[in-house]
VEXPA-370589 format. One record per atom (N, C-alpha, C): residue in three letters; atom name; x, y, z. Coordinates in nm, 2 decimals, always signed. Each point is the difference from the previous one (the first is absolute). Layout:
VEXPA-370589
<r><kepa>ALA</kepa><nuse>CA</nuse><east>X</east><north>Y</north><up>Z</up></r>
...
***
This chain:
VEXPA-370589
<r><kepa>MET</kepa><nuse>N</nuse><east>+12.49</east><north>+4.54</north><up>+0.10</up></r>
<r><kepa>MET</kepa><nuse>CA</nuse><east>+0.07</east><north>-0.11</north><up>+0.09</up></r>
<r><kepa>MET</kepa><nuse>C</nuse><east>-0.08</east><north>-0.10</north><up>+0.03</up></r>
<r><kepa>GLN</kepa><nuse>N</nuse><east>+0.06</east><north>-0.11</north><up>-0.02</up></r>
<r><kepa>GLN</kepa><nuse>CA</nuse><east>-0.10</east><north>-0.11</north><up>+0.07</up></r>
<r><kepa>GLN</kepa><nuse>C</nuse><east>+0.02</east><north>-0.03</north><up>+0.13</up></r>
<r><kepa>ALA</kepa><nuse>N</nuse><east>-0.11</east><north>-0.10</north><up>+0.07</up></r>
<r><kepa>ALA</kepa><nuse>CA</nuse><east>+0.02</east><north>-0.01</north><up>+0.12</up></r>
<r><kepa>ALA</kepa><nuse>C</nuse><east>+0.13</east><north>-0.10</north><up>+0.02</up></r>
<r><kepa>LYS</kepa><nuse>N</nuse><east>+0.02</east><north>-0.08</north><up>-0.07</up></r>
<r><kepa>LYS</kepa><nuse>CA</nuse><east>+0.14</east><north>-0.11</north><up>+0.02</up></r>
<r><kepa>LYS</kepa><nuse>C</nuse><east>+0.15</east><north>+0.10</north><up>+0.01</up></r>
<r><kepa>GLU</kepa><nuse>N</nuse><east>+0.02</east><north>+0.08</north><up>-0.09</up></r>
<r><kepa>GLU</kepa><nuse>CA</nuse><east>+0.05</east><north>+0.09</north><up>+0.02</up></r>
<r><kepa>GLU</kepa><nuse>C</nuse><east>+0.05</east><north>+0.04</north><up>+0.09</up></r>
<r><kepa>LEU</kepa><nuse>N</nuse><east>-0.14</east><north>+0.10</north><up>+0.10</up></r>
<r><kepa>LEU</kepa><nuse>CA</nuse><east>+0.00</east><north>+0.06</north><up>+0.11</up></r>
<r><kepa>LEU</kepa><nuse>C</nuse><east>+0.05</east><north>-0.10</north><up>+0.14</up></r>
<r><kepa>ARG</kepa><nuse>N</nuse><east>-0.08</east><north>-0.11</north><up>-0.02</up></r>
<r><kepa>ARG</kepa><nuse>CA</nuse><east>+0.02</east><north>-0.09</north><up>+0.11</up></r>
<r><kepa>ARG</kepa><nuse>C</nuse><east>+0.20</east><north>-0.05</north><up>-0.01</up></r>
<r><kepa>ASP</kepa><nuse>N</nuse><east>+0.05</east><north>+0.00</north><up>-0.10</up></r>
<r><kepa>ASP</kepa><nuse>CA</nuse><east>+0.13</east><north>-0.04</north><up>+0.00</up></r>
<r><kepa>ASP</kepa><nuse>C</nuse><east>+0.09</east><north>+0.16</north><up>+0.07</up></r>
<r><kepa>LEU</kepa><nuse>N</nuse><east>-0.05</east><north>+0.06</north><up>+0.04</up></r>
<r><kepa>LEU</kepa><nuse>CA</nuse><east>+0.09</east><north>+0.13</north><up>+0.03</up></r>
<r><kepa>LEU</kepa><nuse>C</nuse><east>-0.03</east><north>+0.00</north><up>+0.16</up></r>
<r><kepa>SER</kepa><nuse>N</nuse><east>+0.11</east><north>+0.06</north><up>+0.07</up></r>
<r><kepa>SER</kepa><nuse>CA</nuse><east>+0.00</east><north>+0.00</north><up>+0.16</up></r>
<r><kepa>SER</kepa><nuse>C</nuse><east>-0.12</east><north>+0.08</north><up>+0.05</up></r>
<r><kepa>ASP</kepa><nuse>N</nuse><east>+0.02</east><north>+0.04</north><up>+0.11</up></r>
<r><kepa>ASP</kepa><nuse>CA</nuse><east>-0.12</east><north>+0.07</north><up>+0.09</up></r>
<r><kepa>ASP</kepa><nuse>C</nuse><east>+0.08</east><north>+0.14</north><up>-0.04</up></r>
<r><kepa>VAL</kepa><nuse>N</nuse><east>+0.08</east><north>+0.03</north><up>+0.03</up></r>
<r><kepa>VAL</kepa><nuse>CA</nuse><east>+0.05</east><north>+0.14</north><up>-0.05</up></r>
<r><kepa>VAL</kepa><nuse>C</nuse><east>+0.00</east><north>+0.04</north><up>-0.16</up></r>
<r><kepa>GLU</kepa><nuse>N</nuse><east>+0.04</east><north>-0.11</north><up>-0.06</up></r>
<r><kepa>GLU</kepa><nuse>CA</nuse><east>-0.03</east><north>+0.03</north><up>-0.15</up></r>
<r><kepa>GLU</kepa><nuse>C</nuse><east>-0.10</east><north>+0.03</north><up>-0.03</up></r>
<r><kepa>LEU</kepa><nuse>N</nuse><east>-0.11</east><north>-0.06</north><up>+0.06</up></r>
<r><kepa>LEU</kepa><nuse>CA</nuse><east>-0.21</east><north>+0.03</north><up>-0.03</up></r>
<r><kepa>LEU</kepa><nuse>C</nuse><east>+0.03</east><north>+0.12</north><up>+0.10</up></r>
<r><kepa>GLU</kepa><nuse>N</nuse><east>+0.04</east><north>+0.04</north><up>+0.09</up></r>
<r><kepa>GLU</kepa><nuse>CA</nuse><east>-0.06</east><north>+0.15</north><up>+0.04</up></r>
<r><kepa>GLU</kepa><nuse>C</nuse><east>+0.09</east><north>+0.14</north><up>-0.10</up></r>
<r><kepa>VAL</kepa><nuse>N</nuse><east>+0.10</east><north>-0.07</north><up>-0.07</up></r>
<r><kepa>VAL</kepa><nuse>CA</nuse><east>+0.08</east><north>+0.13</north><up>-0.08</up></r>
<r><kepa>VAL</kepa><nuse>C</nuse><east>-0.12</east><north>+0.02</north><up>-0.14</up></r>
<r><kepa>LYS</kepa><nuse>N</nuse><east>-0.01</east><north>-0.14</north><up>-0.03</up></r>
<r><kepa>LYS</kepa><nuse>CA</nuse><east>-0.10</east><north>+0.00</north><up>-0.13</up></r>
<r><kepa>LYS</kepa><nuse>C</nuse><east>-0.14</east><north>+0.06</north><up>+0.05</up></r>
<r><kepa>GLU</kepa><nuse>N</nuse><east>-0.04</east><north>+0.01</north><up>+0.09</up></r>
<r><kepa>GLU</kepa><nuse>CA</nuse><east>-0.17</east><north>+0.03</north><up>+0.04</up></r>
<r><kepa>GLU</kepa><nuse>C</nuse><east>+0.07</east><north>+0.17</north><up>-0.02</up></r>
<r><kepa>ARG</kepa><nuse>N</nuse><east>+0.11</east><north>+0.05</north><up>+0.08</up></r>
<r><kepa>ARG</kepa><nuse>CA</nuse><east>+0.02</east><north>+0.12</north><up>-0.01</up></r>
<r><kepa>ARG</kepa><nuse>C</nuse><east>+0.05</east><north>+0.08</north><up>-0.13</up></r>
<r><kepa>GLU</kepa><nuse>N</nuse><east>+0.02</east><north>-0.09</north><up>-0.09</up></r>
<r><kepa>GLU</kepa><nuse>CA</nuse><east>+0.06</east><north>+0.10</north><up>-0.13</up></r>
<r><kepa>GLU</kepa><nuse>C</nuse><east>-0.16</east><north>-0.04</north><up>-0.07</up></r>
<r><kepa>LEU</kepa><nuse>N</nuse><east>-0.05</east><north>-0.10</north><up>+0.03</up></r>
<r><kepa>LEU</kepa><nuse>CA</nuse><east>-0.19</east><north>+0.02</north><up>-0.10</up></r>
<r><kepa>LEU</kepa><nuse>C</nuse><east>-0.04</east><north>+0.10</north><up>+0.05</up></r>
<r><kepa>GLN</kepa><nuse>N</nuse><east>-0.01</east><north>+0.02</north><up>+0.11</up></r>
<r><kepa>GLN</kepa><nuse>CA</nuse><east>-0.09</east><north>+0.11</north><up>+0.06</up></r>
<r><kepa>GLN</kepa><nuse>C</nuse><east>+0.03</east><north>+0.12</north><up>-0.04</up></r>
<r><kepa>GLU</kepa><nuse>N</nuse><east>+0.15</east><north>+0.04</north><up>+0.00</up></r>
<r><kepa>GLU</kepa><nuse>CA</nuse><east>+0.05</east><north>+0.15</north><up>-0.03</up></r>
<r><kepa>GLU</kepa><nuse>C</nuse><east>-0.07</east><north>-0.01</north><up>-0.19</up></r>
<r><kepa>ALA</kepa><nuse>N</nuse><east>+0.03</east><north>-0.14</north><up>-0.06</up></r>
<r><kepa>ALA</kepa><nuse>CA</nuse><east>-0.05</east><north>-0.01</north><up>-0.20</up></r>
<r><kepa>ALA</kepa><nuse>C</nuse><east>-0.13</east><north>+0.07</north><up>+0.02</up></r>
<r><kepa>LEU</kepa><nuse>N</nuse><east>-0.09</east><north>-0.08</north><up>+0.09</up></r>
<r><kepa>LEU</kepa><nuse>CA</nuse><east>-0.20</east><north>+0.04</north><up>+0.04</up></r>
<r><kepa>LEU</kepa><nuse>C</nuse><east>+0.02</east><north>+0.10</north><up>+0.00</up></r>
<r><kepa>PHE</kepa><nuse>N</nuse><east>+0.07</east><north>+0.10</north><up>+0.09</up></r>
<r><kepa>PHE</kepa><nuse>CA</nuse><east>-0.03</east><north>+0.12</north><up>+0.06</up></r>
<r><kepa>PHE</kepa><nuse>C</nuse><east>+0.06</east><north>+0.11</north><up>-0.10</up></r>
<r><kepa>ARG</kepa><nuse>N</nuse><east>+0.10</east><north>-0.05</north><up>-0.12</up></r>
<r><kepa>ARG</kepa><nuse>CA</nuse><east>+0.01</east><north>+0.09</north><up>-0.11</up></r>
<r><kepa>ARG</kepa><nuse>C</nuse><east>-0.12</east><north>-0.02</north><up>-0.14</up></r>
<r><kepa>PHE</kepa><nuse>N</nuse><east>-0.03</east><north>-0.15</north><up>+0.01</up></r>
<r><kepa>PHE</kepa><nuse>CA</nuse><east>-0.13</east><north>-0.01</north><up>-0.06</up></r>
<r><kepa>PHE</kepa><nuse>C</nuse><east>-0.12</east><north>+0.10</north><up>+0.00</up></r>
<r><kepa>ARG</kepa><nuse>N</nuse><east>-0.05</east><north>+0.01</north><up>+0.13</up></r>
<r><kepa>ARG</kepa><nuse>CA</nuse><east>-0.05</east><north>+0.07</north><up>+0.06</up></r>
<r><kepa>ARG</kepa><nuse>C</nuse><east>-0.03</east><north>+0.12</north><up>-0.04</up></r>
<r><kepa>LEU</kepa><nuse>N</nuse><east>+0.12</east><north>+0.09</north><up>+0.00</up></r>
<r><kepa>LEU</kepa><nuse>CA</nuse><east>+0.03</east><north>+0.11</north><up>+0.00</up></r>
<r><kepa>LEU</kepa><nuse>C</nuse><east>-0.04</east><north>-0.01</north><up>-0.18</up></r>
<r><kepa>ARG</kepa><nuse>N</nuse><east>+0.12</east><north>-0.06</north><up>-0.10</up></r>
<r><kepa>ARG</kepa><nuse>CA</nuse><east>-0.04</east><north>+0.01</north><up>-0.09</up></r>
<r><kepa>ARG</kepa><nuse>C</nuse><east>-0.17</east><north>-0.02</north><up>-0.07</up></r>
<r><kepa>ARG</kepa><nuse>N</nuse><east>-0.08</east><north>-0.10</north><up>+0.06</up></r>
<r><kepa>ARG</kepa><nuse>CA</nuse><east>-0.16</east><north>-0.01</north><up>-0.03</up></r>
<r><kepa>ARG</kepa><nuse>C</nuse><east>-0.03</east><north>+0.17</north><up>+0.00</up></r>
<r><kepa>GLY</kepa><nuse>N</nuse><east>+0.02</east><north>+0.00</north><up>+0.14</up></r>
<r><kepa>GLY</kepa><nuse>CA</nuse><east>-0.07</east><north>+0.16</north><up>+0.03</up></r>
<r><kepa>GLY</kepa><nuse>C</nuse><east>+0.04</east><north>+0.12</north><up>-0.11</up></r>
<r><kepa>THR</kepa><nuse>N</nuse><east>+0.08</east><north>-0.01</north><up>-0.06</up></r>
<r><kepa>THR</kepa><nuse>CA</nuse><east>+0.07</east><north>+0.10</north><up>-0.10</up></r>
<r><kepa>THR</kepa><nuse>C</nuse><east>-0.06</east><north>-0.01</north><up>-0.11</up></r>
<r><kepa>ASN</kepa><nuse>N</nuse><east>-0.04</east><north>-0.11</north><up>+0.00</up></r>
<r><kepa>ASN</kepa><nuse>CA</nuse><east>-0.05</east><north>-0.09</north><up>-0.15</up></r>
<r><kepa>ASN</kepa><nuse>C</nuse><east>+0.13</east><north>-0.07</north><up>-0.10</up></r>
<r><kepa>GLN</kepa><nuse>N</nuse><east>+0.11</east><north>+0.02</north><up>+0.06</up></r>
<r><kepa>GLN</kepa><nuse>CA</nuse><east>+0.14</east><north>-0.07</north><up>-0.04</up></r>
<r><kepa>GLN</kepa><nuse>C</nuse><east>+0.00</east><north>-0.18</north><up>-0.03</up></r>
<r><kepa>LEU</kepa><nuse>N</nuse><east>-0.09</east><north>+0.00</north><up>+0.07</up></r>
<r><kepa>LEU</kepa><nuse>CA</nuse><east>+0.04</east><north>-0.18</north><up>+0.02</up></r>
<r><kepa>LEU</kepa><nuse>C</nuse><east>-0.03</east><north>-0.03</north><up>-0.14</up></r>
<r><kepa>GLU</kepa><nuse>N</nuse><east>+0.09</east><north>-0.07</north><up>-0.05</up></r>
<r><kepa>GLU</kepa><nuse>CA</nuse><east>-0.04</east><north>-0.09</north><up>-0.15</up></r>
<r><kepa>GLU</kepa><nuse>C</nuse><east>-0.06</east><north>-0.13</north><up>+0.01</up></r>
<r><kepa>SER</kepa><nuse>N</nuse><east>+0.01</east><north>-0.04</north><up>+0.11</up></r>
<r><kepa>SER</kepa><nuse>CA</nuse><east>-0.04</east><north>-0.18</north><up>-0.01</up></r>
<r><kepa>SER</kepa><nuse>C</nuse><east>-0.08</east><north>+0.03</north><up>+0.15</up></r>
<r><kepa>GLN</kepa><nuse>N</nuse><east>-0.07</east><north>-0.06</north><up>+0.00</up></r>
<r><kepa>GLN</kepa><nuse>CA</nuse><east>-0.10</east><north>-0.01</north><up>+0.15</up></r>
<r><kepa>GLN</kepa><nuse>C</nuse><east>+0.03</east><north>-0.15</north><up>+0.04</up></r>
<r><kepa>ALA</kepa><nuse>N</nuse><east>+0.03</east><north>-0.11</north><up>-0.10</up></r>
<r><kepa>ALA</kepa><nuse>CA</nuse><east>+0.05</east><north>-0.12</north><up>+0.03</up></r>
<r><kepa>ALA</kepa><nuse>C</nuse><east>+0.13</east><north>+0.01</north><up>+0.13</up></r>
<r><kepa>ALA</kepa><nuse>N</nuse><east>+0.09</east><north>+0.08</north><up>-0.07</up></r>
<r><kepa>ALA</kepa><nuse>CA</nuse><east>+0.13</east><north>+0.01</north><up>+0.13</up></r>
<r><kepa>ALA</kepa><nuse>C</nuse><east>-0.05</east><north>+0.00</north><up>+0.13</up></r>
<r><kepa>LEU</kepa><nuse>N</nuse><east>-0.12</east><north>+0.09</north><up>+0.03</up></r>
<r><kepa>LEU</kepa><nuse>CA</nuse><east>-0.04</east><north>+0.05</north><up>+0.10</up></r>
<r><kepa>LEU</kepa><nuse>C</nuse><east>-0.09</east><north>-0.12</north><up>+0.07</up></r>
<r><kepa>ILE</kepa><nuse>N</nuse><east>-0.04</east><north>-0.07</north><up>-0.05</up></r>
<r><kepa>ILE</kepa><nuse>CA</nuse><east>-0.07</east><north>-0.11</north><up>+0.06</up></r>
<r><kepa>ILE</kepa><nuse>C</nuse><east>+0.08</east><north>-0.12</north><up>+0.05</up></r>
<r><kepa>GLN</kepa><nuse>N</nuse><east>+0.11</east><north>+0.03</north><up>-0.14</up></r>
<r><kepa>GLN</kepa><nuse>CA</nuse><east>+0.13</east><north>-0.14</north><up>+0.05</up></r>
<r><kepa>GLN</kepa><nuse>C</nuse><east>+0.05</east><north>-0.01</north><up>+0.12</up></r>
<r><kepa>THR</kepa><nuse>N</nuse><east>+0.03</east><north>+0.14</north><up>+0.04</up></r>
<r><kepa>THR</kepa><nuse>CA</nuse><east>+0.07</east><north>+0.05</north><up>+0.13</up></r>
<r><kepa>THR</kepa><nuse>C</nuse><east>-0.10</east><north>-0.04</north><up>+0.09</up></r>
<r><kepa>ARG</kepa><nuse>N</nuse><east>-0.08</east><north>+0.05</north><up>-0.02</up></r>
<r><kepa>ARG</kepa><nuse>CA</nuse><east>-0.09</east><north>-0.01</north><up>+0.12</up></r>
<r><kepa>ARG</kepa><nuse>C</nuse><east>-0.02</east><north>-0.18</north><up>+0.01</up></r>
<r><kepa>ARG</kepa><nuse>N</nuse><east>-0.01</east><north>-0.07</north><up>-0.06</up></r>
<r><kepa>ARG</kepa><nuse>CA</nuse><east>-0.01</east><north>-0.13</north><up>+0.01</up></r>
<r><kepa>ARG</kepa><nuse>C</nuse><east>+0.13</east><north>-0.08</north><up>+0.03</up></r>
<r><kepa>ASP</kepa><nuse>N</nuse><east>+0.10</east><north>+0.06</north><up>-0.02</up></r>
<r><kepa>ASP</kepa><nuse>CA</nuse><east>+0.12</east><north>-0.02</north><up>+0.07</up></r>
<r><kepa>ASP</kepa><nuse>C</nuse><east>+0.03</east><north>+0.02</north><up>+0.11</up></r>
<r><kepa>ILE</kepa><nuse>N</nuse><east>-0.07</east><north>+0.14</north><up>+0.04</up></r>
<r><kepa>ILE</kepa><nuse>CA</nuse><east>+0.02</east><north>+0.00</north><up>+0.16</up></r>
<r><kepa>ILE</kepa><nuse>C</nuse><east>-0.10</east><north>-0.08</north><up>+0.05</up></r>
<r><kepa>ALA</kepa><nuse>N</nuse><east>-0.08</east><north>-0.02</north><up>-0.04</up></r>
<r><kepa>ALA</kepa><nuse>CA</nuse><east>-0.12</east><north>-0.10</north><up>+0.11</up></r>
<r><kepa>ALA</kepa><nuse>C</nuse><east>+0.08</east><north>-0.13</north><up>+0.00</up></r>
<r><kepa>ARG</kepa><nuse>N</nuse><east>+0.09</east><north>-0.04</north><up>-0.10</up></r>
<r><kepa>ARG</kepa><nuse>CA</nuse><east>+0.06</east><north>-0.13</north><up>-0.03</up></r>
<r><kepa>ARG</kepa><nuse>C</nuse><east>+0.09</east><north>-0.01</north><up>+0.12</up></r>
<r><kepa>ILE</kepa><nuse>N</nuse><east>+0.05</east><north>+0.09</north><up>+0.06</up></r>
<r><kepa>ILE</kepa><nuse>CA</nuse><east>+0.17</east><north>+0.01</north><up>+0.08</up></r>
<r><kepa>ILE</kepa><nuse>C</nuse><east>-0.09</east><north>+0.00</north><up>+0.15</up></r>
<r><kepa>LYS</kepa><nuse>N</nuse><east>-0.13</east><north>+0.06</north><up>+0.03</up></r>
<r><kepa>LYS</kepa><nuse>CA</nuse><east>-0.06</east><north>+0.01</north><up>+0.06</up></r>
<r><kepa>LYS</kepa><nuse>C</nuse><east>-0.04</east><north>-0.13</north><up>+0.07</up></r>
<r><kepa>THR</kepa><nuse>N</nuse><east>-0.05</east><north>-0.07</north><up>-0.11</up></r>
<r><kepa>THR</kepa><nuse>CA</nuse><east>-0.05</east><north>-0.14</north><up>+0.04</up></r>
<r><kepa>THR</kepa><nuse>C</nuse><east>+0.11</east><north>-0.13</north><up>+0.04</up></r>
<r><kepa>ILE</kepa><nuse>N</nuse><east>+0.09</east><north>+0.05</north><up>-0.05</up></r>
<r><kepa>ILE</kepa><nuse>CA</nuse><east>+0.11</east><north>-0.09</north><up>+0.04</up></r>
<r><kepa>ILE</kepa><nuse>C</nuse><east>+0.05</east><north>+0.03</north><up>+0.13</up></r>
<r><kepa>GLN</kepa><nuse>N</nuse><east>+0.03</east><north>+0.13</north><up>+0.02</up></r>
<r><kepa>GLN</kepa><nuse>CA</nuse><east>+0.03</east><north>+0.05</north><up>+0.12</up></r>
<r><kepa>GLN</kepa><nuse>C</nuse><east>-0.07</east><north>-0.04</north><up>+0.10</up></r>
<r><kepa>ALA</kepa><nuse>N</nuse><east>-0.10</east><north>-0.01</north><up>-0.02</up></r>
<r><kepa>ALA</kepa><nuse>CA</nuse><east>-0.13</east><north>-0.03</north><up>+0.12</up></r>
<r><kepa>ALA</kepa><nuse>C</nuse><east>-0.01</east><north>-0.17</north><up>+0.03</up></r>
<r><kepa>GLU</kepa><nuse>N</nuse><east>+0.02</east><north>-0.09</north><up>-0.15</up></r>
<r><kepa>GLU</kepa><nuse>CA</nuse><east>+0.01</east><north>-0.13</north><up>+0.03</up></r>
<r><kepa>GLU</kepa><nuse>C</nuse><east>+0.14</east><north>+0.00</north><up>+0.09</up></r>
<r><kepa>ARG</kepa><nuse>N</nuse><east>+0.09</east><north>+0.04</north><up>-0.03</up></r>
<r><kepa>ARG</kepa><nuse>CA</nuse><east>+0.16</east><north>-0.06</north><up>+0.10</up></r>
<r><kepa>ARG</kepa><nuse>C</nuse><east>-0.08</east><north>+0.06</north><up>+0.11</up></r>
<r><kepa>SER</kepa><nuse>N</nuse><east>-0.03</east><north>+0.11</north><up>+0.03</up></r>
<r><kepa>SER</kepa><nuse>CA</nuse><east>-0.01</east><north>+0.04</north><up>+0.16</up></r>
<r><kepa>SER</kepa><nuse>C</nuse><east>-0.11</east><north>-0.10</north><up>+0.07</up></r>
<r><kepa>ARG</kepa><nuse>N</nuse><east>-0.08</east><north>-0.04</north><up>-0.08</up></r>
<r><kepa>ARG</kepa><nuse>CA</nuse><east>-0.08</east><north>-0.13</north><up>+0.08</up></r>
<r><kepa>ARG</kepa><nuse>C</nuse><east>+0.03</east><north>-0.10</north><up>+0.02</up></r>
<r><kepa>ALA</kepa><nuse>N</nuse><east>+0.11</east><north>-0.05</north><up>-0.11</up></r>
<r><kepa>ALA</kepa><nuse>CA</nuse><east>+0.05</east><north>-0.13</north><up>-0.01</up></r>
<r><kepa>ALA</kepa><nuse>C</nuse><east>+0.16</east><north>+0.02</north><up>+0.15</up></r>
<r><kepa>ALA</kepa><nuse>N</nuse><east>+0.05</east><north>+0.10</north><up>+0.03</up></r>
<r><kepa>ALA</kepa><nuse>CA</nuse><east>+0.08</east><north>+0.02</north><up>+0.06</up></r>
<r><kepa>ALA</kepa><nuse>C</nuse><east>-0.11</east><north>+0.03</north><up>+0.13</up></r>
<r><kepa>ALA</kepa><nuse>N</nuse><east>-0.10</east><north>+0.05</north><up>+0.03</up></r>
<r><kepa>ALA</kepa><nuse>CA</nuse><east>-0.08</east><north>+0.01</north><up>+0.12</up></r>
<r><kepa>ALA</kepa><nuse>C</nuse><east>-0.01</east><north>-0.18</north><up>+0.06</up></r>
<r><kepa>ARG</kepa><nuse>N</nuse><east>-0.02</east><north>-0.06</north><up>-0.09</up></r>
<r><kepa>ARG</kepa><nuse>CA</nuse><east>-0.04</east><north>-0.14</north><up>+0.01</up></r>
<r><kepa>ARG</kepa><nuse>C</nuse><east>+0.09</east><north>-0.11</north><up>+0.06</up></r>
<r><kepa>GLY</kepa><nuse>N</nuse><east>+0.13</east><north>+0.05</north><up>-0.04</up></r>
<r><kepa>GLY</kepa><nuse>CA</nuse><east>+0.06</east><north>-0.08</north><up>+0.04</up></r>
<r><kepa>GLY</kepa><nuse>C</nuse><east>+0.18</east><north>-0.04</north><up>-0.07</up></r>
***
């Protein structure tokens, strides 16, 4: 998911999306542990999407604190 798409989401939608991605990441890690993960790229992409969401949330909280 692109950062531009994530910036268009509300704070609540971002939290929901982050929760969904965390659950997906958990499932990917379980699959990796049992050697059932077909593509490592999906795991990496999920981690990056979570990082993007956390970055946008941090930007918004800093902007709200400034005024």
